[in-house]
N, C-alpha and C positions, 0 to 999 in steps of 0.2 A: 729570655725566658721569664723574669722576674716581672718584666714592664707588661705583658698580657695580659697577667694574673690578675685577679678583679680582689681585690682587699674589704672582703666581708666576710662578717664573724660566720656567716656560714661556710663560705668559701674555706675558713679558715676549722672547722669543724670537720670537713668534705678529706683535705690533705691528712689533716692530723691521726681522721680514720685509714687512710690512705699508707698511709707511714707506714701508724702500728701492723697494717695487712704485709709491708711490703715486709718488715723486721720478722714478725712471725715466721714467713713464709722463709725469708733468710735463713733463720736459724735453722727449720727444719728440712734445707737440702740441708745446712752443711751436718747437722746432725748423720742425714743419709748417708752422705759425701764422707763425711770419717767412718761412719764403718760401713759404708762396703768397703772399704781402701782397705780396711783392717782382711772383710774379707778375698781381696784383688789379692791380695800378700798373700794368704795363706792357700790362694789353690796356684798363686804360679812355684811356692813354694813346693807344694803334694806335688805340681808335674814337673820340677824338675827332678825330684825322688820318685817317681817312676817312669822319667826316663832317663835315668840312671838305671836302675832295674831292670826295662825295655832291652836296654846299651849289654848291658850285662847276661844276660837270658841270645841274646842274640851270635855275639861274639861266643857263648861259652857250643852254641850249637853249629858254629862255624867252625869251631875250630871241631870239635865234633864229629860234623860233615869233612871234616879235611882229614883227617887221622881212616877215617872208616871209606874214603877213597883209599887211601894209601896201601892196608891190607885185604883192597874188594876188589879195588880197578875201579876207576871212575864208568866207565859202562856200565858197568854192574851196579855199579851207583847210583845212575840216572836210570837203569831203568825198576829201579827197585823204588824211587820215586817218582816215578809212573803212572803206578798202579793202585798209588793213592787216590780215593775219589774222596777224600771226606766233604762230606758241604755242611758249611757253615749258618748259621743262624744267628743275628742281631737282633734282640729287641729296641724299639724307642716310645722315647714315650715325651712330648711337654715337662717341665720339673719352674721350679719358677726360682731364683735368687738376688732376695730383695726388690720385690717386682718388676726381673730384670727376667726374660722368657729363657732359658737352656733349656739344649737336649740331654734327655740319660740315657745309656746306654748301654744295654750288655747282652754277655752272651748266652742264646738259649743253650742249655741242654748240658748234651757231654765234649761240645765239642773242644773244650778247651781238653777235652785228654786225648792224647796219641793215639795211634790206627796205626798200626802193622801187619799193608798186608801183603808182603812177600815172604820171599822162606827166610826161615832164620836158619838156615845151613848155607844159602850163598849168600851173605849178612853177617855184619859183625855189631857187637855190642855198642859199636860206637854210631852206628846209623840212628838203633833207636835211640841213647841218648840223644840225641843230633830230634829227631824229631820232637822229643820226650818237649827239650827245651824251646823248639817253636811251640808247641801249642800252650806250654806255661805262660808260655809269650804272644799270644795274641788276645789273651785278657786283658793284660793290661796296655793294647797297644789300642784298641777301641777304650777304654775307660780313659789313658793316655787323650785322645781322640776329642774325647767327651769333656774334659779337664779343659782344655786349652779353647776348644771352642768357648768352652762358658769363660775362658779368662777374656777372651778378644771382646767376647758382646762382655761385660764388666768393666770394659776399657770405653768401649765409645759410647758407654752409659756414664761412667765417669766423667769422662769430654765434657759428654751437651749440660752436665749436673754444675761444672766448674766452669760450663760460661754460662748457665742462669743467674752461679751466683757472683759473678763476677761483674752483672749486668745487676744485678742487682745493690748489692755493692759498691760498684762504680759508679753505677749511672745513676738504677733509678731509685737509691733511698738518700743518696747525697741532692737530689732534685726537691725531691719532696720537705727534706729536711731545709732547703734553702727559700720555694714557696713559703712552706710554713713560718719562718726567720722577716722572712720579707713581710707575710702578709700583718703579723703580732706587732710591725715594725711602722706598718702604715697604720694599723690600729691602734699603734702607741703617740702618730703625733696628731691622727687623728683627733683622740680619746683632751692631747696637749690644749692641739689650735681650740673643741668646744669649749676647754676651763675658762681660757684665756679670752675667748669671746666672752662667755657668759658673767666673765670676768671686769671687762673690759662696760659692757650693757646696765650688771648694780652700779659700778661710778658712775657711766652718763647719769644713772638714773636716779641715782644722791646728789648729783649738783643737781639736773633738773629738778628734783626737792627741794634745795635748798634755798633756791633761785624765786622760787615761789614764797 
């Protein structure tokens, strides 16, 4: 690489400018990477907490449903569940986290409220509790889906930034530093050679003057 570099002051200025730009870009990317890692870890923790809450809600819903089946019978329970005609609407809008486009999901209206379309005389309060837990779990599920998608997208972006940082840190910046050092060395050699040449010319001139 160094053998193909023209050792001129113009080239030295060019490489120094490119090196400065590369180092500034490396710092900006590292700062962005550090900030994105913090956000990624924060979302990962939030995802873990939401998943735990969701699992708890679903476990309670399942427990109440089992109790309802014991008290009312499986056939009555299935019939009561089939009567439900709830329609759920989820709103979507794009959002941005540190320049990364992520989805923002939200359950609309009263979709998170449980409805009981069956006769209370035929069922037990356990079924009501089960449906209530499921209704409360649904917004958590939607939010969890959005957060986990954001985590995946941030992970992809972090990988891209990591590759760019490594390319700058281990390839481009060292190469530019080598080129700058190479040109500086060559220019120093040329300057020393010129000084020696001028000294010899002066020496020869003085000798020539002395002989005349």
